C-alpha positions, 0 to 999 in steps of 0.5 A: 390547455396544452399551452397553459400546461407548458407555461406552468411547466416553464414557470415551475422549472424556473422556480425549481432552479431558483430554489436549488441554490437554497439547500444545505449543500451543493446541488451535485454532491454525490456523497450521502449526508454525514451523521450529525456532529461527526467529522467524516473523511472522504476517500477512495479505495483501490479499483481491486477491492480487498480480498483478505482482511484477516491479518494472518492471510492478507499481504496486499498493500491495498488491504493494509490501508484498512487493516492498519487502522483496525488492528494494533501490532505490538510495535509501530512507527513514529508518524513524523520522524525520519529516518523511520523510528520504531515506537511501541503500539500494542505493548508498553515498551520496546520488547526486552531481548534476552540471549540464550545458549543451547541449554537455555542459559542467559549469555551476552549478545557477543556470546554463543547465542542459540536463541533470542527471547523477546519479552513483551508487556501488553498495554493495560489500557488496550481494549477491543472494539464492541463486537458480537463475538465478545458479547456474553450473558449474565453467566459469562457465556458467549451469546452467539454460539449456535449448534446449527446453521438455521439458528443464526440464519437471520444474521447476514452481517455484523451490524445485524447482531443486536448486542455487542461486548468487549474486553481488554487485550490479553497476552494470550491474544498475541500468542493466539494470533501467532499460532494462527500464522502457523495453521496450515488451513489458513495458508498464511504467506508468513508461515514459511519465513517465520517458521525459520525463526520462531522456535517450534513453529514448524513442529506446531504446523506439522501437528495441526496438519494431522488434526481432523477439522470437522469443527472449530479447532481451539489453538489454545489447546496446542502449545508452541515451544517458542511462545509462553504466556507469563501472565495476563499482560506478559508473553515471551517469544523465542526465536532461533539465534540472533536476528535484530531485524525481528523487532521490525516484524513485530510492527507488521499486522501479522502479529496483531492480537486475535481473541480466541472468542472471535475465532470461535464466533466466526466458526459458527455453522453457516457463517462462512456462507454469508461472509461472516468471517474474520477475512471479511469483518476484522476485529481489533483494538486499533483506532477504527472499526469496520461498520460496512464492508461492500467492496463493490460500493464502499467500505466504512470505518468508524471510531473505535469507542474503546480505543486507548489514550493516544495523542498526536506526537509533539515532536517530529523530524527536521522541517515538520514544525515549519511545514505545519505538521505539528499543529495538532500536537497533543490532541487525542487520536483519532482526529476524525470520527468516520472514514468512507472509502468509495469504489471509483473504477474510472480515474477521470470521475475520481479526479473530477470529484476530487477537484469538486471537493467531494474527495478529501485526498487523491487516494491512498493507493491507486489515487496518486496522480500518475494517471492524470499527470497532464491535467494535474501538473506541468513540467518546467525548468524547475521540475514538476509544478501544479497546473493552474487549475490545481494551484488555484484550488489551494491543493497541497502536493505531497511527493513521495519517494517510496522505500522500494525498487523496480528493476529489470534483472539478468538471469545469471544462469543464462548462457548469453547474459549470465555468468561471472567471467570478465567478458560477461560482466562487460556485456552486462555493463554495456547493456546497462549504459545503453539503457538510459534510465533517466530518459526512460523515466522522463518519457514514460513516468513523467520524471516520477522515478529516480535512477537507482545506483544501488539496491537500497532506496532512500530512507533506508540505512546504507543508501547514499546520496550525491557523488558517494552514492553513484555507480561509478561503473555506469555514471560519472560525477560531472559539474555537481551531478551524475552523468551516464557514461557514453555510448562509445564506452558501451560499444568498447565494452561490447568489443571487449566482451566479444561482440564488436558492433553487436555481433558474436566475434566467433560466429558473426551472428547478431547479439539478440537479447530476450526480455520477458514482460507481462502483457499488460505492463509494457506498451508498443511505445516502450518497446520501440524506445528500448529497441532504439536504446539497444540499437545504438550499440547494435544489440537486437531485442525480442520481447516475450509477453505473457500473463503473470502466471506464465511469467511467474512459472518462468521465474521459478524454473529459471527460464528467463533471460531478462525479467522485470520485478519490484520490491517495496520495503517491509521494514526500514533495514538494508537487509530487506533489500539485499536479500534479493540477491542472497543465493538461498533465495534463488527459486532454483536453490530453495525450490520455492517462490524465492526473491532472488529471481536473478539466481545470483550466486556469489560466495563473498556476497552470501557470507557478508549477507549472513553477517549483516543479517545478525549484526547490530547496527554500527560502523562495522555493519555499515562497511559490510553493507557498502561492500555488498552494494559494491559486489552488486555493481561489479557483477552488474546483476540488474539491467536497470533499476529505479526508485518509484516516486508518486505525487499525492494531492490533498484538498486545502482543508486536509492536514497531517498528510505527510507520507510514510513509506513503511506504515499505513497506520496513518488515518488516525492523524488525518484532520479535516477543517469541515467549515472550510470544506463546506465553503469550498465545495459551495464555491467550486460547485455553483450551478450554471443556471442562466441557460436554463432560465433563458430557455424557460423565458424563451419558452414563455416568450414563444407560447405567450402570443399563442395564449393571448390569441387563444384567449381573444378567440375565447372572448370573441366566441363568448360575445357572439354566443351572448348576442345570440 
């Protein structure tokens, strides 16, 4: 009986394997079935799940991947055009700017401007997603307002609420959202900065700080001087003085509209204990809304059925037509119905699933290819190319030079490397030349970075390419390219700085520099390379590793000599990078978490920067920006810097994948050829079944003689019994 059972099992296995190829999709598909008739985009989220989804609180790029699809700020960016171009999103047109004097009278822009007033007209077709906070009864009263925690205890998540409502976006919603930035209870990272500009924000914050918070605080009951609702679709926002870059801030999610009803709903008793908060379940008027938020598993966005009419752009930048970036011109947005972001904690499983076709792209944030570079690419004489396996899949490559900068800076108050004498400049310049950034990037970043001769990255006005863009104090232009100045020149600069052969000419002691690094950010291999680089000029290096909290404390107190830092653009203007060296941004001066960690102080630089901050774009401003860059180079403020470069991959069925360095609100443009996706998945995931079939046949072959012998014995026994 055991032999017969084994035979049946082997035959059953063979039959099962035969049937496994007859299903609707590949046998190893890890994704659950998609809703019928819906076009689903499959992606991954960052290994660090989002902590904040409240637009007043969130400041992380990973969180912006979700928030920028759910909310619409007043302004946004054209998806295709470069240089980056602002376009209206939540408002009908660009804000109208009126300049006022101290008495509130209108004046010309060139006049004695005390205030700038921005008038915004809200789109009449902007409408919020369906949400229980907007559900009302026949009398117009909210359906879901509770007096006690027990009343709403049955609701554990937003999909649990049986009824939803919606309404149009009002001008007051933008006002309410800005007031939330000023609420000290929320702790918005924008409060300190925006309070310098928005009239009455400091006073508003001080007033709210005195109000008891035993229940929901309706911010509509507290006016802010710089905000005014003119009518249902019009508001004004007044800032101090002139600040042309303020319009870029209106393209950030901090300025998204928030209905007071939503704020009230999330203050129901007991809701915060069940993560029923705006920080967990955002409510917006953008192209998508959140259906599921399980940061330990997946986050799901679905099409907002109330999203206004929006269409794929019909024009782009140079090369977009030829690259196929305008194929969907004129189509209604968004192009997909659903977006699923799954958590993949390990890089290799993510990469394997991408190559199997189960993820559409290599990721939004952490999914770039740096961690699997050797599997994805080869580096040849013509640069980076896709490896054979990747190229054979028809995968598309999107290189992305980010509008950002990473750097190691000198502390200009340090007694050894800081200071503003000619000797100190020459010391810093010698160290700059010795640190071969090009070699460093080639070895440790596989060439995914570009030496930065200026604080202003590509794509930002003021960045110059070619010979005009090199730093002539560290590089020369030879045979059509930038060449680093020689080690001999660095050694001579050390002599002139008072350190011949790397020793202090006064004391004879060797020159030792100290680099503060984050423990997890620099490997032994990197430190060995740096030792060798500086050893060429006789300089010793000591590393001081610490965690981020300790490193931040040292930056705030000026207790560093050389430190590492970085900055990604908030908006496409040189002011957003040049402020990194503005002396009032020094933590030692502002007594705050300032951005000028080098503690650089330079009177000419500060004065020019103040002018750049308030000047309109034009030749005069361009000349000031160029001089600011020149001062940065002359003073040799940073040891080295580079512009980060990533390479993103998309499977062949995904279109409209052009990277946008500033905006994350690009999901609505993504399109999927689902028919191709299904065909490719089936092609790439054919089960290899012959070993199992062979094993089953072998098992049958082994047991079949036993079965035959067994039956013979049974027959013989039966005959003997019958003869008796």
